[in-house]
N, C-alpha and C positions, 0 to 999 in steps of 0.2 A: 388586334394590333398587327400592323403590316410587318413583313420581313425586314423592310428597310429601316424601320424604327429600332428594332432590337438587334439586327445583324450588321448595322453600320454599312460600310462599303461592300461587305460580303454579299454576293448575289444569290448563291445557291444555298439550300438548306443543308444541315449536317447529314453526312452519310449515314445510312441506317446502322452500319456497324459502329460508327462513332456514338450514335444514340444508344445502341444496345450496351456497349461496353464502358462508356464513359458518362454520358449525360444522364441516362436513366438511373444507374447506380448512385450518381451524385445527388440527383433529385430525391431518391428514396432516403438517402442518408440525411439530407437536409430536413426532410419532413420528420424523420424519426427522432433526430437529435436537436435540430435547430429551429423548428417552426416558430415557436414563441420568441426565440431570440431575434429572428428577423423583425418581428413586429415590435419588440421592445426597442430595437435599434431605430426603426422608423419613427416611433413615438418620440424618443429622445432627440433625434435629429430634427424633426419637424418643430418640436418645442423650441429648440435652439434657433432654428431659422426664423421663427416668429419673434423670439426675444431679441434677435439681432436686427430685425427689420428687413430681413432678406426675403421673407414672404409675409403677406398680410395675415392678420389674425383670422379673418373669415376663411382664407385659403387653408391655413393650418387646421382650423376646426373641421373643415370638410374632409381633409385627408385623415385626420385623427379619428373621425367617426368611422371611416371605412376600416382603419386599422383595428379599432375596437370590435368591429363586426367580424373581422378575420380572427381576432384573438378569441372571440366567443365560440368559434368553431371547435376549440379544444386542442387536442394533440396533433391535429392536422387539418388541412383544408377540406371543406365539403364540396368544393367545386372541382371539376376535372382539370388535372394538370397536364399540360401539353409539352412533352419533351422536345418537340420541334422548336420551342422558344429558346432553347439553348441551356437555360438553367432555371433554378427554382425562383430566384428573385424576379426574373422577367415575368414569370407567371403571376406572382403577387402584384407586380406593377401593372400588368395587363388587367387584373381584376379591379384594381384601384381606378384605372383610367376608364374602364367600362362603366364604373359607378358614377364618377364625377367629371369625366371628360379629360382630354389630354392637356387642356390649358391649366386646369387645376392639378390633376393627378401627376402631370409631368413635372411639377415643381418639387415633388418629394425628393428627387434625386439631385437637386441642386447642391453644389459644394461637397459632393462626395463621389466615390467610385465604388464599383463592386469590390475592388481590392480591399479597401479599408472596411467596407461593410462586412465582407465575408471574414476578414481577420477578427473583427469584433464579435460577430456571431459565433465564431469558433471558440473564442475565450469565454463567452457567456455559457455556451453548451458544456464546455469542459469544466467550468466552475461548478455547475450543477452536479456533474458526475464526481468531481473532486470532493465536494462536501459529502456525498453519499459514501464514497470509499473510505473517507476519514472516519465516519461514524462506524462503519462495519469493522474497520481495523481496530478501533478502540473498544468496541464490544468484545472482540476476540481477546484483547489484552486483559480486560476485566475477567473474562472466563479463566484465563491462565492464572491470574492472581487468586481467584477464588479456589481453584484446585490446589494451588501452593499452600494457601492458608489451611486447607483441610488435611494437608499431608506433611506438616512440619516434623512429625515424629517418624516418618518413613525413612529409615536408614538403609542405604544400599551401597553397592560398590560403584564409584565413578570409574570412567574408562578413559584411557588414552591409547591410541592405536588399536582400539577395540579390545584391549587387554585390561583386566582388573587393575585399578590404580590405587585409589584411596577411598575410605568410607566418606560418603556425603549423605545429604538427605534429599528426598525428592523435591522438597520446597526449595532447597538450595539450587538444584538443577533448574527448576522453573524460574528462579530469580535470574539465573544467567540468561535464559531465553528472553525474559522480560527486559533485561538490559538491552539486548539486541533489538527487540521490538521497539523500545523507547527511542533508540537511535534511528531506527527506520522511520518512525513517525516524525521525529524532529526534522529529518530530511524532507519528508512529505510536507510538513508544515511550512518549511522554508520555500517550497515550490510555489506557494501562494503569492509570494512577493513578485515572482516573475510572471505569474499568470494574471494577477488582478490589476493589470494596467491596460489603458484603453487606447486602441489604435484608431478609433473613429475620428475622422478629420485629417488623416494622413493622405487622403486622396489616392490616386493611382500609385504614387510613390513620391510625388514632388510637391505635396501640400496643395494649397489653393489660394487664389487671390481674393476670395470672398472673406468678409470679416466675421469668421466663425468664432465661437467660444467653446473651445475643446474642454476646458475645465468644467463647464456646465454639463455637457453631454456625459463626460466621465462620471460626474457626481450622480446624475440621473440614473445611470446604469450600474451604480454600486461599485465602480472601480476606485482604487486608491488614488490614481492620478493618470494623466494621459501619457502614452509613450511619447518621449520628447524629441523624436526625430522621425520625419515623415517616411524615410526609406525603411527605417526599422519597424514602423507601423505595419508594413505589408511584407517585409522580409522575414520577420522573426516568427518562427514556430518552435523555438527551442523549449518553450514551456511544455510542448508535447514530448520531446525527447527527455526533458528533465523529469517529468512525472513518470514516464516509462522506465527510466533508469532507476529511480528510487523504488518503484514497485518491483523491479527486477531484483534489487538487493533484498527487499522485504520478502519476496517470494523465495529467495534462497534461504532466508532464516526459517521460514515455515517448512521448506523442504528438509532442512537439517533436523528440525524438531520431529517431523514425521518419520524420518529415517530412524531416529533413536526409539521412538515409540513402536515403530514397526518391528525392530529387532527385539525390544523388550516384551513384545506381545507374543513372541514365539514360545511354545511350550518349553523349549530348552532353557530359556531365561525365566519366563513366567512372572516377570515383575509387574506387568499390568495386563488387564484384559479390556479389550474394546467393547463398547456396548453392542448388544445384538442388533440395534438399529443402524449400526455403522459397519456391519459385517455381512458376509454372504457365506453360504455353505457350498461345498462341492456337489456336483450332480451325481457323483458315484461314491465319494468318500465321506461317510457320515460323520467322521471324527473332525472334519475340517471346520475351522472358523476363520475365514480369511479377512484380514483387516483391509477390506476393499477400498474404503473411503481414503485411508492414508495413502494408498497407492495412487489414487487419482490426484490428491493434493500435490504429492511429489511431482507427478508428471506435468501438472498444470503450470508449475514454475517455468518449465521450458517454453510454454506458450507466451507467458508474460515476457520472458527474455527475448523471444523471437520478435514480438511486437516492438520492443526497444531497438533491436538490431535493424529492423526494417526502417524505423524512423530515422535512426542515426545515419544509415547508409544512403537513404534517399537524399539527405541534405548534403552529402559529400559532393564537392565539386559543382555545387549549384550556385548561380549568381546570387549575390546578396541584394535581392530585390524581389518583386513579385514574379512568380512563375507557377505553373501547375505542379511542378515538382514540389514546390514549397507549400502552396495552399491546398492542393488536391491530394497528393500522394503521401506526403510526410506523415499525416495523421490517419492514414487509411486503417491502421490496426490499433489506433489509440483506444477506442471504445472496446474493441475486442480484448486488449490487454487489461483494461480496467475491469471489464466483466469477468475475465478469468481470475483476476485478483480478488474480486468480490466473492466469487464462488469459493476460492481457496479459504478466505477468511471465515465465511459462514460455515463451511464444512469443518474447518479447524475448530471453530467455536463449539459446534455440536459434538465433535469427536472428543475434545478435551473435557467437556462437561460430562461425558458419558463413561469415561474410563474408570475402571476399578483398580486401585493400587493395592498390590498383594504384599502387604507389609511384612508378614511372617516369612514368606518366601524370600523377600529381599534380604532380610537380615540373616537368615539361615545361610543363604548363599555367600553373603559377605563374610561370615564367620569362617568359611572354609576355603575361599578362593584366593587367599594370600594378599588381598587388598589392604590388610592390616599390618603387614610386616615392616613397612617403613617406620611405623610408630615403635615397633620392637627395637629397631635400630636406634631411635631417639632415646628409648629407655636405657639401652646399654650405654649410650653417651652420658646420660644423667647419672646413672647408678655406678658405673664402673670408671667414669672419668677418662674415657678413651676418645679418640677422634671419631668424627662421623665416618670417615673413610674406612677406619678399622671396623666400626660397627657394621658398615655396609658389606664388607667382605665376609664377616661372620654370618650375617643374615642371609646373604646370597647362598652360602654353602648349606645353611639350615634349610632353605627352601628347596634346593636341589636334592638334599637328603630326603625330605618329606615326599617330594614328587616321585623320587626313585622308589620309595617304599609305599607308594599309593596311599599316602596319608594327607589329611587336610590341615589347614593352618591352625585351627583351634585345638589340634592335638600336640602342638609344640610345647615342650616343657624344658626344664633345666637338664633333663637327661639327654636331650638332643643338643642344646646350646653349649653345654660345658665341654664335651669332647671336641667340638669344632673350635671353640674359643681356645682351648688348650693347644690344639694342633697348630693354630695360626699364630697365637701370641703368648703361649706358655702360661696361661692362667685361666681361671674360671670366673663366671659372673657372680656378683654379690646378690643378684636378684633371687627371690624365692619363686616357686612355681605359681603362687598366687599373684605375684607381681608380673610374671610373664603372661598369665592369663589376662590380667588387667590391661597389659600393653596390647593384647590382641583382641580386645572387646571393641567391635566396630561402633557401637553406640557411644561408648565412652570417648572413643577417638573423635568421632564427629562432633560430639557435644563439647569437646575441650578446645576447639579451634575458635577462639573468641576475637581474634584480630579482625580488622576491617576486611570484608570479603570472605570471612570464614564461614564454617558450617554450624557453629553453635546456635541453639534455638534463638537466643536473644539477638544475636547478630543477623541471623536470617530474617527475624521479624523486623529488624531495623531496615534491612534491604527491601523487604516487601512493603513496608510503610513508605519508603522512598519511591518505590514504583507506583504505589497507589496515589501518592501526592503528585507525582509527575503526570499520571493519567488524568487526575482531577484538573490539573493545570491545563493540560492539552485540550480536555473537553471544554473547559471554560473559554479558552482561546478560540476554539472552533465555534462555539455558540456565539461569541462576540462577533466573529466574522460573518456568520449567517444572519445575525440580527441586523448588522450594518447593511448587508445586501437587501434584506427584506424591507428595511426602512426606506432605502433608496427606491425600491420598486413601488412601495406605497406612495411615497412622495411624488414619483413620476406619474402614477395613475391619477393622483389628486390634481396635478398640474394639467393633465390631459382633460379631466372632467371640467376643470375651471375654464380651459380654453374653449371647449365645446359649448359650455354654458354661455359664454360671451357672445357667441355667434347668433 
């Protein structure tokens, strides 16, 4: 193919540095992520041109045969790609023209531009990666549900401000994380609506005078509908920013989960132990078991967020039409961000599956670290008919007394409560020592909270059942979307075969 054909009025070839820094990386990216997408777009477009009578069926069949030949090459072309041709599509077109001649091969690009072609290929490639990350994310959610189900009886101190707060169960904590993950996934699921719309047929930005059928090409490629404005066809890359924004939020959820596990894995807490397969030892300190994988997951969240910020800022102050800012640079780190998120999810899955929950350590710590004393205040209100603020004042001084005398919460008795009650309010409690001990039992406290969102076993089970139902629903929705895309692909290939058979 001559320079004049694919470089238009431009007389000189691209500068070697332009080739090195812009064209070659773009071609490599196209081959890695979008090779089959180019061919699917070609097939759908040519079938539509034939349907509309814009090209003859014999011409369509000849072009489609070559596209099938290209598709059979697998994940990339087996012919040499020339970066001097400016981009990857011109290399594909050159191969086509070499096979069937310019009179036939040159008709493939009728009624479209590289602008709408690349916009469509981008969505097809991202859709494939999107389905993949959805599956990995939901596998991780299932792993957290499974761990929660196995640890509904693991009572320990919940924390606010990193200080012991109130008794909860490990399953209740997991349910909280699962709530956040469910919201993260629903945001991700919503991204599909903005992703799965078809730009093909938008032209360079101003549509076309050819009588094309955009509904047909959209259907063949498995999209829900065409983008209904030709400028928006080539200007919109917000699906990139949308997905990265959602993944950034999800990465934050994972990072916060990892931080809790990271702290609880320290010997000072000893609530959990990470699997040996997810830890490393020190080169000189034999006692060390470093939760290495958790550190990597936490850090990777920054990479996902960095990809989002790159995409967002590239689009700032860019014309709302086609430009290299939009089509070339905006999504530069999209697949990097998706890959980092995939690694986070898979590493989180293996980490959460492998943890050992130290139930005895948990409850023994909870008995002594004063996470139970809020319930002691509640007992004083119930038994002695005083206001909660009065009870709060009494318990606050009780805690101060115990700490001052280096004693733990489970050593509190009426001998401590009564002098303080008398000093503050001129009376003593009607509770017995047995009732005080019951008030300070972390398991009884956790199991007594039966209201919606509470820590009681039946209520936590209700929460987990809800999370499982939501995950099942999300998986069913994902499967339905994938099946629709797969059916469209099968129908298109059948149409291609029928067209070739006619020739």
